[in-house]
N, C-alpha and C positions, 0 to 999 in steps of 0.2 A: 504571775499571775496562776492558779494552775485552769488545767482544763484538760478532755479525754479526748486520744489522740487513737483514728484507724491507721497503721502506716500502713496498713495494707490487707485485702479484705483476706474473709478468711476466716476461723472460726475465733466465737464470741469473745473466748477469756481470753484472748489477746489481743486486744485496748492495754492499753498503755497512761497513765500519766502525767501530763510534762510541766516544767513552771517554766514558766517565760514570760517575758516586756505585757504588759495590759494593751488595752485594744484604747487606737486615743477617737477619737470623735472627729468624723466627717462634716462638713455640712450639711447638718439635716440632720444628724444623728446625735444621738442619745446611744449614752455607755450603763447602764443598767449591773448595777448590785446581783446577781442569781441568790436565790432567799433558797430554789428549787426549779430543777430540772425533772419535767417529765418526760419517762421513759414507755418509750409504743412501741407494740408487734414492730412498726413499720423498719425500727431504726437499726434492731439484728438486722434484717433482711438487706440496708445501706455496706451494715460490717461486715456480711456475707458475701456480696455482693447479685446480689435474687432479684432483687427490686430492678422495673423497669430502668432508671432515671439510675447512671451509677457516673457518683460524683470520684475525680482523681485524687489521685490519697497524697499523700498525706486530708487526714480530714475530719471532723469535729464532730461527732453525732450530737441531733440534738435537737429538734423542732418547739419548744412552746418549755416557753420561762415564765416566772413570777418570780416579782422580784421590787429594788427600789431607785428612781432615777440617781445616778449619780454626778454624773455632769452632763453638759447638753454644750452639741457644739458649733457653730457660729450661725444665727442666721432659725433656732430651734424658741418659739415660741410655741404657751397653752400648755408651757412643760414645766416644773417648778422640780431640782431637787432634792430628794427625802417622799420623792410622789408611790406611792402604791399600786404599781402597772402589770401586767402582762403581756405579751407579744409571741407572733407568730415567728420562726426566727429560717426555717426551711434546712439548715445546719446549726453547727456550730453551741446550740443547748448547754451542753455538757460543761460546762467553763464557772467561772467567777466571775468573771465578769463578758459580758456581751454588748457588741456597739450593733443598737436596729436604728433604723428612719425610724423619729417621732412618731410621723404618721400611723407607724405601725401598732404604739403604743394604745395598751384601752386600758381605762383606768380602773379599778378591782374592786365589782359591787362589795356591799358596804359588807360586812359580816366572812365575809370568805379566806380563808388561811391564803399561805405564800402556796402550801401544795394541794388545795383545791384547783386554786385557778392555774395552776401550773402546770394541772388537767382535766382542765374544763370544756377549752375549747376543740383539739380534735375529736375528740371521741361525742360531745356534748350536737356538736356543729353537726357529722353528719349523722346522728342519727336525727335530728328537729328537719335536714338535710332528704333525712329519710321522707319521713315520713307525710315531709311538706312540699315537698318539693319535686319530688321523685313517684311521691305516690299520694293521693288522697285518704285522709284516713278520718273514720265515721265515728263519734260520743260511740262507746258503748258494745265496739269493736273486738275481738278479741284476738289476738296477735301474741305469737308462738315465741321464743327467744333462744336461742341458739345458743351456747358457751355462754349461759346467766351472770356468774359467777363470775367474766374477765370486764375492763375496763369496757369496750362496747354496748356487754353484753348490761352491766348494769347503768350502764346512758342507758339503753331502749326501754330495759324498764319504765325508768324517771319520766322520760320525755313522754313513750307512753299513758301510764300513770295521772300527769299533768295535760295528754290531751281529753281524759273521760275515756283515755278501751280500757281494756280487762287485758294485761297480762302473765303467756305461761311461762316459766320457765325448766330448761334445760340442763343438765349441768349433770359432770358426770361424779364427783361430790358432795355428800349431804355441807359438807362446811359453804362451799359455791352457793346451794339448793340455801341455807341460811342465810347470807347476808342475800340472794336474789329475794327472800321472803321479805326481808328486813327493808329492801328500794319499794315494794310494792305489790310483787309476783303477786298474785293471788294462789296461782299455786305448782307444783315442784315434780316437775318430773326426772329419773335419774338413769340417767344414756347407756351408764353402764350394767343396769337389771331391767330398763324400760321398754317395752316399745315404744317406742314415738312418734307414730304414729296411729296405732290403737290408744295411746293415753290421752293426746290428746287432741282427738275427735273427742271422744269419753269427756275430758274437761270441759271442751268448746261451749257443750250442751245441744251444738248444731248439729252433729254431727259434720263437723268440722270444723278450720278456723282460718278468720278472715287475710292475716296478713301474718308471715314468717323473717324473721328475722334471721338471716345468716350469714356468722363470718369469720368462722370454721370451717366452711369444705366440706370434706371429704368424704366416711360411710353416712351420716347422716341426715345426706343432703337429699336422696331418692322417698326416704321411710318419713321426708317433714315436707317436701315437693306432694305427696299423696294421703298431707294431714290436714293440707288447702279444702279448704269448699267451693263447692262451683262460680268460678268468678274470683275467686281469692289472688294474692298475688303474692308472686318471690321477692322477697329484695337478697341480691348480692351483696353482700359489706368485705367479703374478702373470705382467704385462706389459710386462718391459722392454723387449722390441725393441719396442715404440710399439703395435702389431696384438693385438687383440683376435680372437682364434681364433674361428669356427663349425664348431663338429665333429660329424663327419658321425655323425651319430642310429644310422645302422643297421647302423657299425661299431664303439659300445656292441652293438647287443641282439645281432646276428647271434654273437656270441665271448663275447655273455654276461663285460663289461669293464664297466669300474667309473672313472666318471669322477667327483674328491674334491674338492673346494678346501679349499683352506688357505690361512685368514686366524688367523692367529695374533695379531695383536695385535689383532682385538674376542673373541678368546675371554678372556687375560689377563683384557678389562674385567667377565665376566659370569664369570668363574670361578676367582676372585685364590686362594682354598684349595688349588682343584688345580693355578695354576697357580707357586704356591708348592711344590707339591712336584716339579713338571716343572722350577723351578730348580735343586733342591736335589738331583735328578738329576743335570741338566747339567756340574755342580759337580763332581757326589763323580766325575764321567767327567774331566773335566780334570786335579781332582787325582792324581785315579789314571793319569792314563799315558793311559787311551784315545783319547783327545780333543786332537790338536796344530796348534790354532788357529796361523795364520800370522802373520807381523809385518807389519801392517798400512803402505802404503804412506805420507808424510806430507807435508801438511805445512803451511808457516806457519797461524797462523789470518787474517792481512790475504790469502788468498790462495784466499777461501772458493773466491767464483764457480771458482775455475780450476777445482779437487777436481771439484767436482758438474756442470760440462762436462766435463770431462775421464772424470767415471766415466761421464756418457749417450751421452753418444760413443764408449763402450769403451775408450776411450785407454789405460787402465788393468785391470789386471786384479788381484784377490785381491781385499782391503779398503783403506779409504783413511777417513787420521786429519788431526783440523785438531790441532794443537800452539801452543799461544797462547805 
């Protein structure tokens, strides 16, 4: 059974693929044949030792998978061999097979591919959590999405559209803006050539946007904060750009703006029952067609390092999976 291993934290291109013993199902567990493993920005942070949680090495990255049930452990009920499922694994997803608690399995919604399922929960649950738990949005409000061509950005646009919001996309290339438009963005802002604050205010039609979604950080943060109208909300999702911005507090104070932290990963560990409700809402929105997750770019399992490097260097837009 092949799996990707990080033997020591460091560069993304130092991951290795090893062939070893297949996992065995303990009581209450199932073995899943992995059809697709989601590749996320946070996986690279784990490998580089830059995340706040630092697992001991060696470890296998990968936090979300989709595939079919291969083996049932003792005491498992309500699941059958051959079922199409997805699961959050924490770590260990970059492998041909993964042992997971049966209680963590989620049946694949009808019509969802393995690739879509393996890249759904982390991005989409983050944005549904952001828009409905960390703040409250109202139909017709305008949302400015930074990093709009990435996985979180596209999910933000899709969830915003499903909730009746107007989405403005900000991204660094025509290709990424085109993908955002295909997801439902009303208009795009090229961050390499346009003034984000001025253009977002103009496109809003009201002198400022209601919400900023920022998974990027870096140099665009202050201009995006200034693009908010009075009473607007700035959602801090992450720092894919590498730099943690320093936001001017006077711009928050003088316009009664709110800066909101969005850490879905920490929340689900503290509020498992509430997360089950959130996940049920998400799957219902996928099932009835309100959400339309994109088909991800696929890499072979052996090219996990290349997938992470391409994602980190923004050479790929949308979501990414490894296919064993």
